[in-house]
N, CA and C atoms as a LAMMPS dump frame, in Angstrom:
ITEM: TIMESTEP
0
ITEM: NUMBER OF ATOMS
663
ITEM: BOX BOUNDS ff ff ff
-5.0000000000000000e+02 5.0000000000000000e+02
-5.0000000000000000e+02 5.0000000000000000e+02
-5.0000000000000000e+02 5.0000000000000000e+02
ITEM: ATOMS id mol type element x y z
1 1 1 N 190.628 -440.685 64.478
2 1 2 C 191.279 -441.074 65.741
3 1 3 C 192.02 -439.879 66.322
4 2 1 N 191.748 -439.536 67.554
5 2 2 C 192.41 -438.405 68.192
6 2 3 C 193.752 -438.837 68.758
7 3 1 N 194.539 -437.862 69.077
8 3 2 C 195.867 -438.132 69.622
9 3 3 C 195.767 -438.696 71.036
10 4 1 N 196.524 -439.768 71.302
11 4 2 C 196.489 -440.421 72.613
12 4 3 C 197.912 -440.483 73.168
13 5 1 N 198.067 -440.175 74.435
14 5 2 C 199.375 -440.224 75.097
15 5 3 C 199.417 -441.406 76.056
16 6 1 N 200.466 -442.212 75.91
17 6 2 C 200.654 -443.367 76.782
18 6 3 C 201.9 -443.135 77.639
19 7 1 N 201.776 -443.431 78.921
20 7 2 C 202.912 -443.293 79.844
21 7 3 C 203.066 -444.566 80.664
22 8 1 N 204.338 -444.911 80.937
23 8 2 C 204.6 -446.102 81.75
24 8 3 C 206.011 -445.986 82.318
25 9 1 N 206.246 -446.486 83.539
26 9 2 C 207.589 -446.395 84.138
27 9 3 C 208.678 -447.073 83.314
28 10 1 N 208.305 -448.011 82.438
29 10 2 C 209.313 -448.722 81.642
30 10 3 C 209.713 -447.963 80.387
31 11 1 N 208.997 -446.904 80.001
32 11 2 C 209.287 -446.174 78.772
33 11 3 C 210.498 -445.264 78.976
34 12 1 N 211.435 -445.299 78.046
35 12 2 C 212.596 -444.409 78.131
36 12 3 C 213.18 -444.186 76.747
37 13 1 N 213.996 -443.148 76.621
38 13 2 C 214.767 -442.853 75.418
39 13 3 C 216.243 -442.972 75.764
40 14 1 N 217.002 -443.636 74.897
41 14 2 C 218.431 -443.842 75.117
42 14 3 C 219.195 -443.181 73.97
43 15 1 N 220.225 -442.421 74.299
44 15 2 C 220.986 -441.734 73.247
45 15 3 C 222.456 -441.626 73.62
46 16 1 N 223.29 -441.611 72.572
47 16 2 C 224.704 -441.274 72.692
48 16 3 C 224.918 -439.951 71.972
49 17 1 N 225.716 -439.069 72.541
50 17 2 C 226.04 -437.805 71.88
51 17 3 C 227.503 -437.474 72.106
52 18 1 N 228.123 -436.888 71.08
53 18 2 C 229.522 -436.473 71.198
54 18 3 C 229.567 -435.008 71.62
55 19 1 N 230.389 -434.704 72.611
56 19 2 C 230.462 -433.348 73.141
57 19 3 C 231.908 -432.873 73.14
58 20 1 N 232.07 -431.58 73.069
59 20 2 C 233.402 -430.97 73.085
60 20 3 C 233.767 -430.551 74.505
61 21 1 N 235.054 -430.581 74.79
62 21 2 C 235.509 -430.167 76.111
63 21 3 C 236.428 -431.214 76.72
64 22 1 N 236.904 -430.941 77.913
65 22 2 C 237.825 -431.847 78.588
66 22 3 C 237.444 -431.979 80.057
67 23 1 N 236.339 -432.691 80.333
68 23 2 C 235.933 -432.856 81.732
69 23 3 C 236.808 -433.873 82.456
70 24 1 N 236.686 -433.913 83.756
71 24 2 C 237.399 -434.915 84.534
72 24 3 C 236.645 -436.233 84.407
73 25 1 N 237.324 -437.26 83.902
74 25 2 C 236.686 -438.538 83.62
75 25 3 C 237.305 -439.65 84.469
76 26 1 N 236.461 -440.366 85.175
77 26 2 C 236.917 -441.461 86.021
78 26 3 C 237.426 -442.622 85.157
79 27 1 N 238.571 -443.185 85.535
80 27 2 C 239.084 -444.379 84.883
81 27 3 C 239.726 -444.149 83.538
82 28 1 N 239.879 -442.89 83.11
83 28 2 C 240.504 -442.611 81.826
84 28 3 C 242.021 -442.584 81.975
85 29 1 N 242.726 -443.103 80.958
86 29 2 C 244.182 -443.107 81.006
87 29 3 C 244.769 -441.725 80.77
88 30 1 N 243.938 -440.785 80.291
89 30 2 C 244.412 -439.441 79.981
90 30 3 C 243.81 -438.415 80.934
91 31 1 N 244.514 -437.301 81.075
92 31 2 C 244.002 -436.191 81.883
93 31 3 C 243.216 -435.213 81.025
94 32 1 N 243.712 -434.941 79.823
95 32 2 C 243.047 -434.013 78.9
96 32 3 C 242.422 -434.791 77.749
97 33 1 N 241.237 -434.362 77.332
98 33 2 C 240.509 -435.011 76.252
99 33 3 C 240.063 -433.953 75.246
100 34 1 N 240.067 -434.325 73.97
101 34 2 C 239.603 -433.408 72.931
102 34 3 C 238.072 -433.34 72.911
103 35 1 N 237.457 -434.476 73.152
104 35 2 C 236 -434.554 73.189
105 35 3 C 235.632 -435.77 74.022
106 36 1 N 234.35 -435.953 74.269
107 36 2 C 233.909 -437.098 75.052
108 36 3 C 232.505 -437.502 74.602
109 37 1 N 232.066 -438.657 75.051
110 37 2 C 230.772 -439.206 74.652
111 37 3 C 229.869 -439.276 75.878
112 38 1 N 228.621 -438.88 75.71
113 38 2 C 227.658 -438.9 76.808
114 38 3 C 226.523 -439.868 76.501
115 39 1 N 226.262 -440.743 77.439
116 39 2 C 225.101 -441.638 77.375
117 39 3 C 223.988 -441.03 78.217
118 40 1 N 222.803 -440.891 77.63
119 40 2 C 221.653 -440.359 78.352
120 40 3 C 220.483 -441.333 78.272
121 41 1 N 219.825 -441.523 79.382
122 41 2 C 218.578 -442.285 79.433
123 41 3 C 217.532 -441.368 80.046
124 42 1 N 216.49 -441.074 79.258
125 42 2 C 215.45 -440.135 79.698
126 42 3 C 214.103 -440.838 79.779
127 43 1 N 213.265 -440.358 80.66
128 43 2 C 211.886 -440.826 80.707
129 43 3 C 211.136 -440.274 79.493
130 44 1 N 210.174 -441.02 79.014
131 44 2 C 209.475 -440.601 77.795
132 44 3 C 208.021 -441.017 77.826
133 45 1 N 207.253 -440.415 76.936
134 45 2 C 205.848 -440.76 76.723
135 45 3 C 205.656 -441.119 75.26
136 46 1 N 204.731 -442.004 74.996
137 46 2 C 204.379 -442.366 73.627
138 46 3 C 203.139 -441.584 73.212
139 47 1 N 203.277 -440.824 72.122
140 47 2 C 202.139 -440.053 71.589
141 47 3 C 201.723 -440.695 70.271
142 48 1 N 200.514 -441.181 70.198
143 48 2 C 200.05 -441.931 69.027
144 48 3 C 198.803 -441.277 68.436
145 49 1 N 198.841 -441.103 67.112
146 49 2 C 197.648 -440.634 66.407
147 49 3 C 197.411 -441.55 65.21
148 50 1 N 196.539 -441.137 64.286
149 50 2 C 196.192 -442.006 63.16
150 50 3 C 197.328 -442.14 62.144
151 51 1 N 198.364 -441.312 62.259
152 51 2 C 199.436 -441.33 61.26
153 51 3 C 200.717 -442.02 61.752
154 52 1 N 201.135 -441.742 62.963
155 52 2 C 202.41 -442.293 63.427
156 52 3 C 202.515 -442.254 64.947
157 53 1 N 203.64 -442.776 65.42
158 53 2 C 203.998 -442.722 66.84
159 53 3 C 205.101 -441.697 67.035
160 54 1 N 205.002 -440.926 68.091
161 54 2 C 206.048 -439.972 68.439
162 54 3 C 206.399 -440.16 69.907
163 55 1 N 207.653 -439.792 70.223
164 55 2 C 208.132 -439.969 71.595
165 55 3 C 208.484 -438.613 72.168
166 56 1 N 207.973 -438.345 73.333
167 56 2 C 208.213 -437.062 73.982
168 56 3 C 209.107 -437.305 75.195
169 57 1 N 210.331 -436.756 75.142
170 57 2 C 211.259 -436.886 76.256
171 57 3 C 211.154 -435.703 77.192
172 58 1 N 211.002 -435.966 78.452
173 58 2 C 210.887 -434.89 79.428
174 58 3 C 212.234 -434.199 79.616
175 59 1 N 212.239 -432.861 79.596
176 59 2 C 213.485 -432.099 79.784
177 59 3 C 214.084 -432.388 81.15
178 60 1 N 213.256 -432.537 82.139
179 60 2 C 213.727 -432.801 83.495
180 60 3 C 213.586 -434.272 83.867
181 61 1 N 213.618 -435.122 82.855
182 61 2 C 213.379 -436.531 83.12
183 61 3 C 214.603 -437.413 82.987
184 62 1 N 215.811 -436.852 83.226
185 62 2 C 217.024 -437.67 83.126
186 62 3 C 217.006 -438.774 84.18
187 63 1 N 217.034 -440.013 83.719
188 63 2 C 217.196 -441.126 84.646
189 63 3 C 218.67 -441.285 84.979
190 64 1 N 219.499 -441.224 83.941
191 64 2 C 220.94 -441.366 84.141
192 64 3 C 221.678 -440.668 83.014
193 65 1 N 222.831 -440.092 83.33
194 65 2 C 223.715 -439.486 82.339
195 65 3 C 225.146 -439.866 82.697
196 66 1 N 225.863 -440.462 81.73
197 66 2 C 227.215 -440.963 81.962
198 66 3 C 228.137 -440.422 80.883
199 67 1 N 229.298 -439.886 81.287
200 67 2 C 230.313 -439.405 80.348
201 67 3 C 231.427 -440.436 80.217
202 68 1 N 231.936 -440.589 78.988
203 68 2 C 233.037 -441.512 78.707
204 68 3 C 234.017 -440.852 77.749
205 69 1 N 235.275 -441.203 77.881
206 69 2 C 236.256 -440.766 76.885
207 69 3 C 236.016 -441.557 75.602
208 70 1 N 236.653 -441.106 74.516
209 70 2 C 236.517 -441.827 73.246
210 70 3 C 237.037 -443.253 73.379
211 71 1 N 238.13 -443.433 74.127
212 71 2 C 238.701 -444.771 74.323
213 71 3 C 237.76 -445.648 75.15
214 72 1 N 237.147 -445.086 76.177
215 72 2 C 236.21 -445.849 76.992
216 72 3 C 234.973 -446.241 76.184
217 73 1 N 234.499 -445.325 75.348
218 73 2 C 233.345 -445.608 74.502
219 73 3 C 233.652 -446.747 73.524
220 74 1 N 234.853 -446.706 72.912
221 74 2 C 235.257 -447.769 71.989
222 74 3 C 235.379 -449.103 72.718
223 75 1 N 235.927 -449.064 73.933
224 75 2 C 236.054 -450.293 74.724
225 75 3 C 234.687 -450.854 75.09
226 76 1 N 233.755 -449.961 75.425
227 76 2 C 232.402 -450.388 75.787
228 76 3 C 231.734 -451.138 74.643
229 77 1 N 231.902 -450.649 73.423
230 77 2 C 231.234 -451.247 72.268
231 77 3 C 231.912 -452.519 71.784
232 78 1 N 233.195 -452.679 72.074
233 78 2 C 233.946 -453.8 71.503
234 78 3 C 234.268 -454.902 72.508
235 79 1 N 233.84 -454.758 73.754
236 79 2 C 234.144 -455.777 74.769
237 79 3 C 232.881 -456.236 75.482
238 80 1 N 231.848 -456.535 74.71
239 80 2 C 230.62 -457.054 75.318
240 80 3 C 230.887 -458.412 75.959
241 81 1 N 230.257 -458.644 77.114
242 81 2 C 230.383 -459.912 77.843
243 81 3 C 231.807 -460.179 78.326
244 82 1 N 232.61 -459.127 78.459
245 82 2 C 233.971 -459.262 78.958
246 82 3 C 234.113 -458.457 80.245
247 83 1 N 234.476 -459.137 81.32
248 83 2 C 234.683 -458.424 82.587
249 83 3 C 233.398 -457.862 83.166
250 84 1 N 233.574 -456.935 84.105
251 84 2 C 232.44 -456.328 84.792
252 84 3 C 231.887 -455.108 84.072
253 85 1 N 232.653 -454.539 83.139
254 85 2 C 232.195 -453.341 82.435
255 85 3 C 233.334 -452.367 82.216
256 86 1 N 233 -451.25 81.588
257 86 2 C 233.964 -450.196 81.279
258 86 3 C 233.758 -449.015 82.221
259 87 1 N 234.82 -448.416 82.76
260 87 2 C 234.643 -447.25 83.637
261 87 3 C 233.966 -446.095 82.911
262 88 1 N 233.127 -445.391 83.618
263 88 2 C 232.462 -444.193 83.112
264 88 3 C 232.29 -443.215 84.257
265 89 1 N 231.874 -441.994 83.94
266 89 2 C 231.698 -440.955 84.951
267 89 3 C 230.22 -440.608 85.065
268 90 1 N 229.608 -440.933 86.178
269 90 2 C 228.192 -440.655 86.398
270 90 3 C 227.998 -439.163 86.647
271 91 1 N 227.179 -438.504 85.798
272 91 2 C 226.955 -437.062 85.922
273 91 3 C 225.601 -436.736 86.554
274 92 1 N 224.585 -437.49 86.164
275 92 2 C 223.251 -437.243 86.708
276 92 3 C 222.589 -438.581 87.013
277 93 1 N 221.825 -438.621 88.098
278 93 2 C 221.057 -439.803 88.471
279 93 3 C 219.704 -439.34 88.991
280 94 1 N 218.644 -439.757 88.285
281 94 2 C 217.29 -439.315 88.63
282 94 3 C 217.209 -437.786 88.697
283 95 1 N 217.853 -437.162 87.694
284 95 2 C 217.848 -435.709 87.513
285 95 3 C 218.574 -434.954 88.635
286 96 1 N 219.426 -435.647 89.361
287 96 2 C 220.236 -435.013 90.412
288 96 3 C 221.692 -435.013 89.952
289 97 1 N 222.331 -433.845 89.985
290 97 2 C 223.715 -433.696 89.549
291 97 3 C 224.651 -434.386 90.531
292 98 1 N 225.587 -435.169 90.002
293 98 2 C 226.572 -435.867 90.827
294 98 3 C 227.856 -435.041 90.879
295 99 1 N 228.477 -434.968 92.043
296 99 2 C 229.697 -434.183 92.189
297 99 3 C 230.842 -434.752 91.354
298 100 1 N 231.823 -433.901 91.056
299 100 2 C 232.972 -434.295 90.245
300 100 3 C 233.758 -435.404 90.942
301 101 1 N 234.358 -436.309 90.153
302 101 2 C 235.2 -437.336 90.782
303 101 3 C 236.416 -436.712 91.453
304 102 1 N 236.917 -437.325 92.517
305 102 2 C 238.078 -436.751 93.236
306 102 3 C 239.348 -436.836 92.408
307 103 1 N 240.319 -436.008 92.767
308 103 2 C 241.623 -436.032 92.1
309 103 3 C 242.428 -437.225 92.609
310 104 1 N 242.831 -438.074 91.683
311 104 2 C 243.669 -439.227 92.011
312 104 3 C 244.827 -439.292 91.03
313 105 1 N 245.968 -439.827 91.449
314 105 2 C 247.066 -440.012 90.494
315 105 3 C 246.63 -440.954 89.373
316 106 1 N 247.161 -440.73 88.172
317 106 2 C 246.873 -441.638 87.067
318 106 3 C 247.521 -442.989 87.345
319 107 1 N 247.18 -443.984 86.542
320 107 2 C 247.757 -445.318 86.738
321 107 3 C 249.276 -445.283 86.607
322 108 1 N 249.774 -444.541 85.614
323 108 2 C 251.221 -444.433 85.431
324 108 3 C 251.86 -443.76 86.643
325 109 1 N 251.261 -442.661 87.109
326 109 2 C 251.799 -441.947 88.269
327 109 3 C 251.758 -442.832 89.512
328 110 1 N 250.679 -443.604 89.645
329 110 2 C 250.553 -444.49 90.807
330 110 3 C 251.655 -445.547 90.803
331 111 1 N 251.945 -446.123 89.633
332 111 2 C 253.008 -447.132 89.532
333 111 3 C 254.366 -446.507 89.835
334 112 1 N 254.586 -445.277 89.344
335 112 2 C 255.845 -444.586 89.63
336 112 3 C 256.016 -444.351 91.13
337 113 1 N 254.928 -443.916 91.783
338 113 2 C 254.979 -443.681 93.226
339 113 3 C 255.223 -444.984 93.984
340 114 1 N 254.564 -446.055 93.526
341 114 2 C 254.746 -447.358 94.167
342 114 3 C 256.179 -447.849 94.005
343 115 1 N 256.726 -447.662 92.793
344 115 2 C 258.099 -448.091 92.534
345 115 3 C 259.075 -447.318 93.415
346 116 1 N 258.863 -446.009 93.514
347 116 2 C 259.727 -445.177 94.351
348 116 3 C 259.627 -445.603 95.815
349 117 1 N 258.404 -445.891 96.263
350 117 2 C 258.199 -446.32 97.648
351 117 3 C 258.874 -447.663 97.905
352 118 1 N 258.76 -448.585 96.93
353 118 2 C 259.386 -449.897 97.091
354 118 3 C 260.903 -449.788 97.143
355 119 1 N 261.468 -448.935 96.283
356 119 2 C 262.922 -448.775 96.27
357 119 3 C 263.418 -448.157 97.574
358 120 1 N 262.665 -447.171 98.066
359 120 2 C 263.055 -446.555 99.345
360 120 3 C 262.959 -447.568 100.484
361 121 1 N 261.874 -448.37 100.44
362 121 2 C 261.735 -449.412 101.464
363 121 3 C 262.83 -450.455 101.365
364 122 1 N 263.186 -450.807 100.127
365 122 2 C 264.276 -451.765 99.911
366 122 3 C 265.593 -451.214 100.454
367 123 1 N 265.852 -449.943 100.174
368 123 2 C 267.095 -449.325 100.653
369 123 3 C 267.142 -449.292 102.173
370 124 1 N 265.974 -449.052 102.785
371 124 2 C 265.944 -448.897 104.235
372 124 3 C 266.023 -450.253 104.956
373 125 1 N 265.223 -451.22 104.457
374 125 2 C 265.127 -452.496 105.165
375 125 3 C 266.215 -453.489 104.792
376 126 1 N 266.756 -453.37 103.58
377 126 2 C 267.739 -454.355 103.125
378 126 3 C 269.15 -453.77 103.076
379 127 1 N 269.319 -452.725 102.29
380 127 2 C 270.664 -452.199 102.071
381 127 3 C 271.255 -451.598 103.336
382 128 1 N 270.455 -450.832 104.094
383 128 2 C 270.993 -450.185 105.29
384 128 3 C 271.461 -451.195 106.331
385 129 1 N 270.862 -452.385 106.293
386 129 2 C 271.275 -453.427 107.24
387 129 3 C 272.339 -454.337 106.654
388 130 1 N 272.23 -454.594 105.357
389 130 2 C 273.114 -455.577 104.735
390 130 3 C 274.507 -455.02 104.464
391 131 1 N 274.565 -453.77 103.959
392 131 2 C 275.87 -453.217 103.577
393 131 3 C 276.814 -453.083 104.77
394 132 1 N 276.377 -452.523 105.915
395 132 2 C 277.306 -452.445 107.056
396 132 3 C 277.797 -453.82 107.498
397 133 1 N 276.895 -454.805 107.476
398 133 2 C 277.323 -456.155 107.886
399 133 3 C 278.302 -456.74 106.878
400 134 1 N 278.056 -456.508 105.582
401 134 2 C 278.982 -456.997 104.557
402 134 3 C 280.35 -456.345 104.714
403 135 1 N 280.389 -455.05 104.98
404 135 2 C 281.661 -454.352 105.192
405 135 3 C 282.398 -454.91 106.409
406 136 1 N 281.6 -455.21 107.44
407 136 2 C 282.193 -455.752 108.667
408 136 3 C 282.867 -457.103 108.403
409 137 1 N 282.199 -457.93 107.579
410 137 2 C 282.764 -459.246 107.252
411 137 3 C 284.02 -459.091 106.398
412 138 1 N 283.952 -458.214 105.389
413 138 2 C 285.078 -458.035 104.469
414 138 3 C 286.278 -457.385 105.146
415 139 1 N 286.048 -456.704 106.261
416 139 2 C 287.154 -456.044 106.965
417 139 3 C 288.009 -457.025 107.768
418 140 1 N 287.551 -458.258 107.885
419 140 2 C 288.299 -459.248 108.656
420 140 3 C 289.598 -459.628 107.926
421 141 1 N 290.596 -459.985 108.709
422 141 2 C 291.879 -460.406 108.147
423 141 3 C 291.71 -461.654 107.282
424 142 1 N 290.91 -462.584 107.776
425 142 2 C 290.629 -463.803 107.019
426 142 3 C 289.162 -464.183 107.225
427 143 1 N 288.592 -464.764 106.198
428 143 2 C 287.179 -465.115 106.241
429 143 3 C 287.006 -466.602 106.513
430 144 1 N 286.134 -466.89 107.439
431 144 2 C 285.808 -468.281 107.726
432 144 3 C 284.753 -468.768 106.738
433 145 1 N 284.498 -470.055 106.807
434 145 2 C 283.46 -470.626 105.943
435 145 3 C 282.092 -470.014 106.266
436 146 1 N 281.845 -469.774 107.558
437 146 2 C 280.577 -469.162 107.977
438 146 3 C 280.47 -467.72 107.47
439 147 1 N 281.61 -466.99 107.478
440 147 2 C 281.616 -465.609 106.966
441 147 3 C 281.256 -465.593 105.481
442 148 1 N 281.873 -466.508 104.726
443 148 2 C 281.593 -466.565 103.292
444 148 3 C 280.118 -466.902 103.037
445 149 1 N 279.598 -467.834 103.818
446 149 2 C 278.191 -468.226 103.652
447 149 3 C 277.269 -467.049 103.983
448 150 1 N 277.595 -466.302 105.038
449 150 2 C 276.766 -465.153 105.405
450 150 3 C 276.83 -464.072 104.334
451 151 1 N 278.032 -463.831 103.79
452 151 2 C 278.192 -462.819 102.749
453 151 3 C 277.43 -463.212 101.48
454 152 1 N 277.521 -464.474 101.121
455 152 2 C 276.762 -464.944 99.96
456 152 3 C 275.26 -464.836 100.199
457 153 1 N 274.841 -465.073 101.427
458 153 2 C 273.422 -464.949 101.769
459 153 3 C 272.926 -463.51 101.631
460 154 1 N 273.791 -462.569 102.054
461 154 2 C 273.443 -461.149 101.916
462 154 3 C 273.278 -460.774 100.448
463 155 1 N 274.256 -461.162 99.635
464 155 2 C 274.202 -460.845 98.206
465 155 3 C 273.011 -461.526 97.534
466 156 1 N 272.759 -462.768 97.931
467 156 2 C 271.628 -463.502 97.353
468 156 3 C 270.303 -462.837 97.715
469 157 1 N 270.195 -462.359 98.964
470 157 2 C 268.961 -461.698 99.39
471 157 3 C 268.714 -460.414 98.615
472 158 1 N 269.776 -459.61 98.409
473 158 2 C 269.647 -458.371 97.633
474 158 3 C 269.259 -458.684 96.192
475 159 1 N 269.929 -459.66 95.598
476 159 2 C 269.654 -460.028 94.207
477 159 3 C 268.223 -460.546 94.054
478 160 1 N 267.79 -461.392 94.98
479 160 2 C 266.441 -461.964 94.894
480 160 3 C 265.365 -460.889 95.027
481 161 1 N 265.612 -459.951 95.944
482 161 2 C 264.625 -458.873 96.134
483 161 3 C 264.483 -458.039 94.862
484 162 1 N 265.615 -457.715 94.247
485 162 2 C 265.576 -456.932 93.006
486 162 3 C 264.953 -457.731 91.863
487 163 1 N 265.312 -459.005 91.758
488 163 2 C 264.819 -459.852 90.677
489 163 3 C 263.314 -460.07 90.784
490 164 1 N 262.795 -460.158 92.008
491 164 2 C 261.366 -460.425 92.206
492 164 3 C 260.498 -459.199 91.958
493 165 1 N 260.944 -458.032 92.415
494 165 2 C 260.067 -456.865 92.406
495 165 3 C 260.229 -455.979 91.184
496 166 1 N 261.455 -455.696 90.779
497 166 2 C 261.681 -454.732 89.702
498 166 3 C 261.06 -455.163 88.377
499 167 1 N 261.263 -456.388 87.894
500 167 2 C 260.653 -456.764 86.608
501 167 3 C 259.131 -456.68 86.617
502 168 1 N 258.511 -457.056 87.741
503 168 2 C 257.05 -456.993 87.825
504 168 3 C 256.562 -455.555 87.733
505 169 1 N 257.198 -454.649 88.492
506 169 2 C 256.794 -453.242 88.464
507 169 3 C 257.033 -452.656 87.082
508 170 1 N 258.144 -453.021 86.452
509 170 2 C 258.444 -452.53 85.107
510 170 3 C 257.393 -453.019 84.105
511 171 1 N 256.973 -454.268 84.255
512 171 2 C 255.935 -454.816 83.366
513 171 3 C 254.623 -454.051 83.534
514 172 1 N 254.246 -453.776 84.787
515 172 2 C 253.025 -453.024 85.038
516 172 3 C 253.116 -451.608 84.479
517 173 1 N 254.302 -451.014 84.614
518 173 2 C 254.51 -449.657 84.107
519 173 3 C 254.366 -449.627 82.59
520 174 1 N 255.002 -450.594 81.905
521 174 2 C 254.91 -450.644 80.438
522 174 3 C 253.474 -450.882 79.982
523 175 1 N 252.754 -451.722 80.696
524 175 2 C 251.356 -451.988 80.35
525 175 3 C 250.51 -450.729 80.513
526 176 1 N 250.758 -449.982 81.594
527 176 2 C 250.01 -448.755 81.834
528 176 3 C 250.317 -447.705 80.781
529 177 1 N 251.6 -447.57 80.42
530 177 2 C 251.983 -446.626 79.366
531 177 3 C 251.33 -447.018 78.045
532 178 1 N 251.266 -448.318 77.773
533 178 2 C 250.608 -448.79 76.564
534 178 3 C 249.138 -448.4 76.526
535 179 1 N 248.462 -448.501 77.676
536 179 2 C 247.061 -448.077 77.746
537 179 3 C 246.928 -446.589 77.436
538 180 1 N 247.854 -445.794 77.982
539 180 2 C 247.795 -444.348 77.754
540 180 3 C 248.019 -444.018 76.285
541 181 1 N 248.978 -444.701 75.658
542 181 2 C 249.243 -444.462 74.238
543 181 3 C 248.034 -444.844 73.393
544 182 1 N 247.427 -445.997 73.692
545 182 2 C 246.245 -446.439 72.951
546 182 3 C 245.095 -445.452 73.124
547 183 1 N 244.902 -444.972 74.36
548 183 2 C 243.846 -444 74.612
549 183 3 C 244.104 -442.7 73.859
550 184 1 N 245.37 -442.263 73.835
551 184 2 C 245.713 -441.027 73.12
552 184 3 C 245.444 -441.17 71.629
553 185 1 N 245.791 -442.323 71.05
554 185 2 C 245.527 -442.557 69.636
555 185 3 C 244.031 -442.513 69.351
556 186 1 N 243.24 -443.116 70.241
557 186 2 C 241.791 -443.114 70.057
558 186 3 C 241.234 -441.708 70.134
559 187 1 N 241.763 -440.906 71.085
560 187 2 C 241.313 -439.522 71.207
561 187 3 C 241.636 -438.735 69.942
562 188 1 N 242.845 -438.939 69.401
563 188 2 C 243.245 -438.223 68.184
564 188 3 C 242.382 -438.653 67.004
565 189 1 N 242.13 -439.967 66.889
566 189 2 C 241.262 -440.459 65.809
567 189 3 C 239.866 -439.865 65.931
568 190 1 N 239.385 -439.761 67.162
569 190 2 C 238.06 -439.184 67.383
570 190 3 C 238.02 -437.718 66.965
571 191 1 N 239.082 -436.977 67.342
572 191 2 C 239.157 -435.564 66.972
573 191 3 C 239.222 -435.402 65.455
574 192 1 N 240.046 -436.224 64.797
575 192 2 C 240.149 -436.155 63.339
576 192 3 C 238.813 -436.472 62.685
577 193 1 N 238.09 -437.435 63.251
578 193 2 C 236.773 -437.771 62.717
579 193 3 C 235.816 -436.596 62.788
580 194 1 N 235.843 -435.906 63.943
581 194 2 C 234.978 -434.718 64.098
582 194 3 C 235.355 -433.648 63.085
583 195 1 N 236.667 -433.392 62.92
584 195 2 C 237.129 -432.366 61.987
585 195 3 C 236.742 -432.725 60.554
586 196 1 N 236.946 -433.993 60.186
587 196 2 C 236.622 -434.426 58.826
588 196 3 C 235.132 -434.33 58.54
589 197 1 N 234.325 -434.684 59.531
590 197 2 C 232.868 -434.589 59.329
591 197 3 C 232.443 -433.144 59.145
592 198 1 N 232.99 -432.263 60.001
593 198 2 C 232.641 -430.845 59.885
594 198 3 C 233.12 -430.275 58.556
595 199 1 N 234.356 -430.637 58.164
596 199 2 C 234.907 -430.157 56.893
597 199 3 C 234.084 -430.665 55.721
598 200 1 N 233.689 -431.942 55.777
599 200 2 C 232.884 -432.516 54.701
600 200 3 C 231.53 -431.856 54.578
601 201 1 N 230.902 -431.584 55.717
602 201 2 C 229.591 -430.921 55.689
603 201 3 C 229.699 -429.513 55.11
604 202 1 N 230.757 -428.797 55.513
605 202 2 C 230.944 -427.443 54.985
606 202 3 C 231.187 -427.487 53.484
607 203 1 N 231.956 -428.489 53.021
608 203 2 C 232.227 -428.609 51.592
609 203 3 C 230.947 -428.909 50.816
610 204 1 N 230.111 -429.782 51.377
611 204 2 C 228.846 -430.104 50.717
612 204 3 C 227.923 -428.892 50.665
613 205 1 N 227.893 -428.139 51.766
614 205 2 C 227.06 -426.94 51.797
615 205 3 C 227.542 -425.918 50.787
616 206 1 N 228.871 -425.751 50.675
617 206 2 C 229.442 -424.807 49.718
618 206 3 C 229.151 -425.257 48.288
619 207 1 N 229.283 -426.546 48.052
620 207 2 C 229.026 -427.076 46.715
621 207 3 C 227.562 -426.877 46.332
622 208 1 N 226.665 -427.112 47.294
623 208 2 C 225.238 -426.952 47.021
624 208 3 C 224.898 -425.496 46.727
625 209 1 N 225.57 -424.558 47.426
626 209 2 C 225.283 -423.139 47.208
627 209 3 C 225.827 -422.635 45.881
628 210 1 N 226.87 -423.309 45.342
629 210 2 C 227.486 -422.876 44.094
630 210 3 C 226.875 -423.538 42.86
631 211 1 N 226.065 -424.558 43.063
632 211 2 C 225.462 -425.249 41.926
633 211 3 C 224.466 -424.348 41.205
634 212 1 N 224.511 -424.366 39.876
635 212 2 C 223.593 -423.562 39.069
636 212 3 C 222.292 -424.323 38.884
637 213 1 N 221.155 -423.717 39.19
638 213 2 C 219.886 -424.418 39.028
639 213 3 C 219.615 -424.741 37.568
640 214 1 N 218.964 -425.884 37.338
641 214 2 C 218.643 -426.33 35.981
642 214 3 C 217.454 -425.527 35.458
643 215 1 N 217.614 -424.958 34.266
644 215 2 C 216.516 -424.165 33.661
645 215 3 C 215.664 -425.07 32.788
646 216 1 N 214.387 -425.1 33.054
647 216 2 C 213.466 -425.921 32.279
648 216 3 C 213.035 -425.16 31.034
649 217 1 N 212.827 -425.845 29.923
650 217 2 C 212.38 -425.149 28.692
651 217 3 C 210.982 -424.624 28.866
652 218 1 N 210.631 -423.565 28.149
653 218 2 C 209.249 -423.027 28.234
654 218 3 C 208.217 -424.07 27.825
655 219 1 N 207.022 -423.898 28.391
656 219 2 C 205.939 -424.845 28.06
657 219 3 C 205.618 -424.783 26.579
658 220 1 N 205.329 -425.935 26.037
659 220 2 C 204.948 -425.998 24.622
660 220 3 C 206.119 -426.262 23.71
661 221 1 N 207.351 -426.304 24.231
662 221 2 C 208.528 -426.534 23.385
663 221 3 C 209.222 -427.814 23.81
């Protein structure tokens, strides 16, 4: 039987590979990464002869290439059928390079900016109007029942605004920081895994090179 090559649009090769470096990754809680994981899907051909099947992946046949942080990769594998999916960074599509993702504030930075904006807005819309009016009421020789009610309303409005917004923003901030800490731990675990694997391989290679070969006795003895 001679070698036969089969091709079809449905044939592909799928692989995960760990790479070194710190690329810009969409949706990652961290800015710097020790390493990252790349998903590749390539077009392929089936080569069959009388002994086995082999798969030939085209060098220029990338259907899709996606980069993920170690934390994103772990989330992808452990949250099947949950939500819409895990964020990733598309690098190549149909062998065409995709431009780098734009610079955006991290989730923590975004919450900080939002909190600062809310506080400034609160100071401008509430305090700047409420404090002068409260001072005006308190400056009176005697306060009427209506004055007391208005003053209590001012204080209640300030308290309610703070009670409604600050705890929610703080909760979101703590949740975002927690995501960053979890991602950092995953990155460190990933780095340690790479170091341990490399160290173990080097130790095995050194041990194999130092082993004394077994001497067989001469024939006839």
